[in-house]
N, C-alpha and C positions, 0 to 999 in steps of 0.2 A: 176239768179238761183232761182228756186222755193223753198220755205221753208215750210216744213210740220212739224206738231207737233206729237210726238210719245207718245200718252197718250190715255186713255179712260175715263179720269176724266172730266165730263161735266162742273163742276164749273171752272176748270182751263181753259178749252177751251173757255168758255164764256168770261172770262177775257182777254185772249190773242186775241180773235177774234176782240175785240174792237180796236185793233191797225190797222186793215185793212191789215195786213201783212201776215196773215196765208193763205197759198195757198191750204193746204190739211191736212189730218190726216192719220197717220198709227196706226193700232192696231195689237195686237197679243193675243193669248190665255192667256199669262201671265198677260198682261195689263188688260184684261177683268176680270180675276180672282181677280186681285188686286183691281179693282174698287168695287167689291162686288155686282155688278148688273148683271142681265141676259143679254146675248149677243144681242139678236134681238132688244129689245127696246133701248139698249144703242147705237147700231150702227144707228138705226133710228133717235135718237135724235141728234147724231153727224152729220148725213147727213143733217138734217134740219138746224143745226147751221152753218155749213161750206159748202158752195156750191161747193167747189173743190173736187178732188178725195179723197175718203175715203177707205183706205185699210182694208178689213175685212178678216181674215185668216181662212182657213179650218183647221180641226183637224184630218181628215182622212189621212191614209197612202197609200191607193191604189187609182188608177185613177178613177174607177167607183164611189167610195164613195166620192172622192174629187169633182167630177162633181155634184153629188147630193147635197152635202153641198154647193158648190159654187153657184148652181142655187137658193138655198134657200136664201143665202146671197145677191145675185144679185137682187132678187125680193124685197129687202127692199127699195131700192131707185135707181134712175138712175145714181147717182154718186158713187155707190159702185164699188170698184176695188177688184176683187177676188184675195186674196193673197194665193200663193201656194209655197210649198217647192221646192227647186231646186234639184229634184231627177228625175229619169226617169219617175216615176209615175206622178210627178208634171208637167213634160214637156208634157206628154200625155194629161193631163187635160188642160194645157195651150193651146195646139193646138186646142182642142175642143172648148174652149171659144173664141179663136181668130177667129175660123171659124164662130162663131156667132156674131162677132163684139163686143164682151165683153172684157173690159180691165182687164188685170191681172198684178199682181206684183209677180215676182219670187224672193223669199227671201232666206236668208242664202247662199249667193253667196260668195265664197272665192277664185275663180280663173278665169282667162280669158277664159278658155275653158268652164266653166260653163256659163259665160255670153254670150259666142258665141252661145251655145245651146239655151239659153233663147231667144235670138234675132231670131234665126231660127224658134223657136216654135211660134213666134208672140207675145211675152210678151210686154205689154205696158211699164212696168218698170222692171228693175232688181236692186236688193238691195245688193250691196257689203257691208260687215260688216267691217268697218274701225277699230274701237277700238278692236274688238274681234281678228282680225288678229294681231294687235300690241301686244296683250296679249301673242301671240304665237311667238313673235319675228320677225314677217313679217311686210312688209311695206304696210299698207292699202291704203295710198294715192297713192303710186306707182301703185297699182292695178287699182285704178280709172283711172289714166292716160293711162294705158295699154288698158283698156277696151275702153276708148275714142278713142284711136288710131285705134283699130280694127273696131269699129263701123263706124268711119269716113271713113276708107279705103273701107269698103264694103257697105256703105250707109244704114246701119241698123237704123231704126227709134226708136227702144227701148230706153227709157230714163234711164239714170244712176241715181239711187236714193241712195246717200250715206247714209248708216245706221250705227248704233252703233257709233254715233257721240257723243263725250264726252266733247268737249270744243269749244270755239270760234275759237281757232287756227285750230281745225279740219275743221270747216266751211270754214275758209279762204283757207286752203290748198285744200279742196274739190272743191271750186270754181275755184281756179287756175289750178286744174287738169282737169277741164272741165266737172264736174258733172252737170247734168241738174237740180237736186234737192237734197236736204238733209233733212232727218227727224231728228228732234231734241227733246230731253227731254225739258220740259218747262223751267227748270233752265238754260239750254244752250241757248235757244231762248232769254231769258231775258238778258243773259250775253253779247249778241251781241252788245248792245247799250252802254255797260259800258266802260269807259276809265278814268283813274285818272286825266288826263289833262282836260277832260270835266267837272268833278266835281270841280276841282280847279278853272276853269274859271267861273263857275256859282257862286261859293262862292265869288269870287272877284266882279263880276257884282252886286250881291246882296248887298255886303258891300258898294260899290260905290253908288248904287241907294238909299239905306237907308240913307246914309250920305247926299245925295243931297236934301232930304226932299220933293221930288216931287211925283206925283201920275198920273198914266195914265188915271184913271177914275175920 
């Protein structure tokens, strides 16, 4: 499963990129606003830093304006993925970009039927919101599994990008449900490597090694 980072903070991305485990980045207007930096140069810097897909989201609500904004975003770098809302206007814009061979990410997906339309419109990615569905008492992981079943049945190539992921448990469940990728807040990405038994084992190794009085170098 591909792991994306959901942030527009350059310093954070530089740190996490050193792991060699970051496959891409997702951004949205809220994250750009939180960074306090202008959109275009921020996306350009992220694209230079991470060679994988970088989702940059339009702010327009109608298809013609989405297309204009999307073209501006797509011109930043070849790895920009134009992020569009999963509305009829967003689907129109998605079909336009798909016809040009441009990758898109249909976001704010909360149902199988929305995901079906995203695939039919030619989206490269669809982003079901796991955590936000759970906030409403629904099962976000079940949605991932249902979308996986539909896509596999009909041979759709749209990748399932689990979004609104809030814990390492969500990442595990998304992987088991068949998600192609997940986009994680930096804290959740760091939490993936954590386990108390790992920490306990390291502490024991260090105690034993110190007591042995040896040195590798």
